[in-house]
N, C-alpha and C positions, 0 to 999 in steps of 0.2 A: 449517610450520616447526617443528612439535612433534617432529620426528624425534629420537629419543634421549632424550626427556623423558617421564616417566611422567604428569606432569600440569603444567598451567600454570594459575596462579591469578592473577586480575586483581582489583585493589581500586580503588575509586573515588577514593581520596585517600591522601596520605602518612600521615595520621593513622589511617585504616582499615588500611593495610598494617602499621603499627607495632603496632596493637592485635591484629591477626590473628597476627602473629609472636609477640607476647608471650603470647597465649593458647596457642599451639602449644607454646611453651617451658614454660609452667607445667603444661600438661596432658601434658607429656612426649610430644607428638606429633612426628613427623618434621619437621625444619626443612627449608627449601628447599635445594637444591644451589647455587643462584645466585639473586640478586635482580637484576631488570632495572628500572632507574629512569629514567623520562623526566623530565628536569629541568624542562621546561615543562609543568606540570600544569594549565594553564588559570588558574583563579582563585587557585591556591596555587603554591608553589614547591617543587620537588624538593630544594632546598637545605635546607628544613626537615627533611626525612627524613635528609639527609646529616649535619646537626648532631646529631640524635638518635642516629643510628647511630655517629657518631664518639665519643659519650660513653657508649656501651653496649657493653662488652667482648664479650658473647656475640654481638651483631649483627655485630661486626667480623670474626668467624670465618666469616661467610657471604660468599662472594665477591660483588662487586657490579659490574654493568656499567651505565654511564651511557649512555643512548641519547638524543641531543639534536640539535636543529637549530643549537645554538650552535657556532660554529667557533673561538672564541677561547680555548679551553682546550687544555692539552697535558699532558705528563708531570708537570709540577709540580702540576697540579690533582689528578691521580691520587695523587701522593705525599702531598699535604696531607690529602686526604679518605680516604686508604687505599682507593682504588677500583682494582679489578683491570683494568678496561678502560674506555676512553672511545671511544664510536662515534658519529660524526656521522650523522644521518639520511641525508645525501647519499650515504653509503657503501652505502645500501640494505640489503636483506635479506641479501645476500652478506656485507657487512662485519659485520653483527650476528651471523650464523651462525658466521663465522670466530672472532669474539671469544668466543662461547659455547663453541665447540669447544676453543679454547685453554684456557679455564678448566676445562672438564670433563676435560681431559687432565692437569691438575695433580693432585698427590697430594691426597686429601681431607684436610680439616682436622677436628680433633675439635670437634664441635658441643656 
């Protein structure tokens, strides 16, 4: 599924993801084109990352796709958390790839 992406970076936790993004920003490294967030991160919650992102203006400029097994969220969830796409895991790889394609087709935002 890496088609069209130069690299995919996985982090073990929301805290590690935020730290990696913050270091990239400070070091003036390239920031990601999109963030893929699994809300159910095992012992922690992806909602913690959503809260940090919501309060961090430069993180809001990076499109975010929520990938989750939860089925009870909709457009209002996306609006509240400024999420560009919400994909249920039941949509499979096809649903996820469609969401990523749609985001990548949008004009890039200034990071």
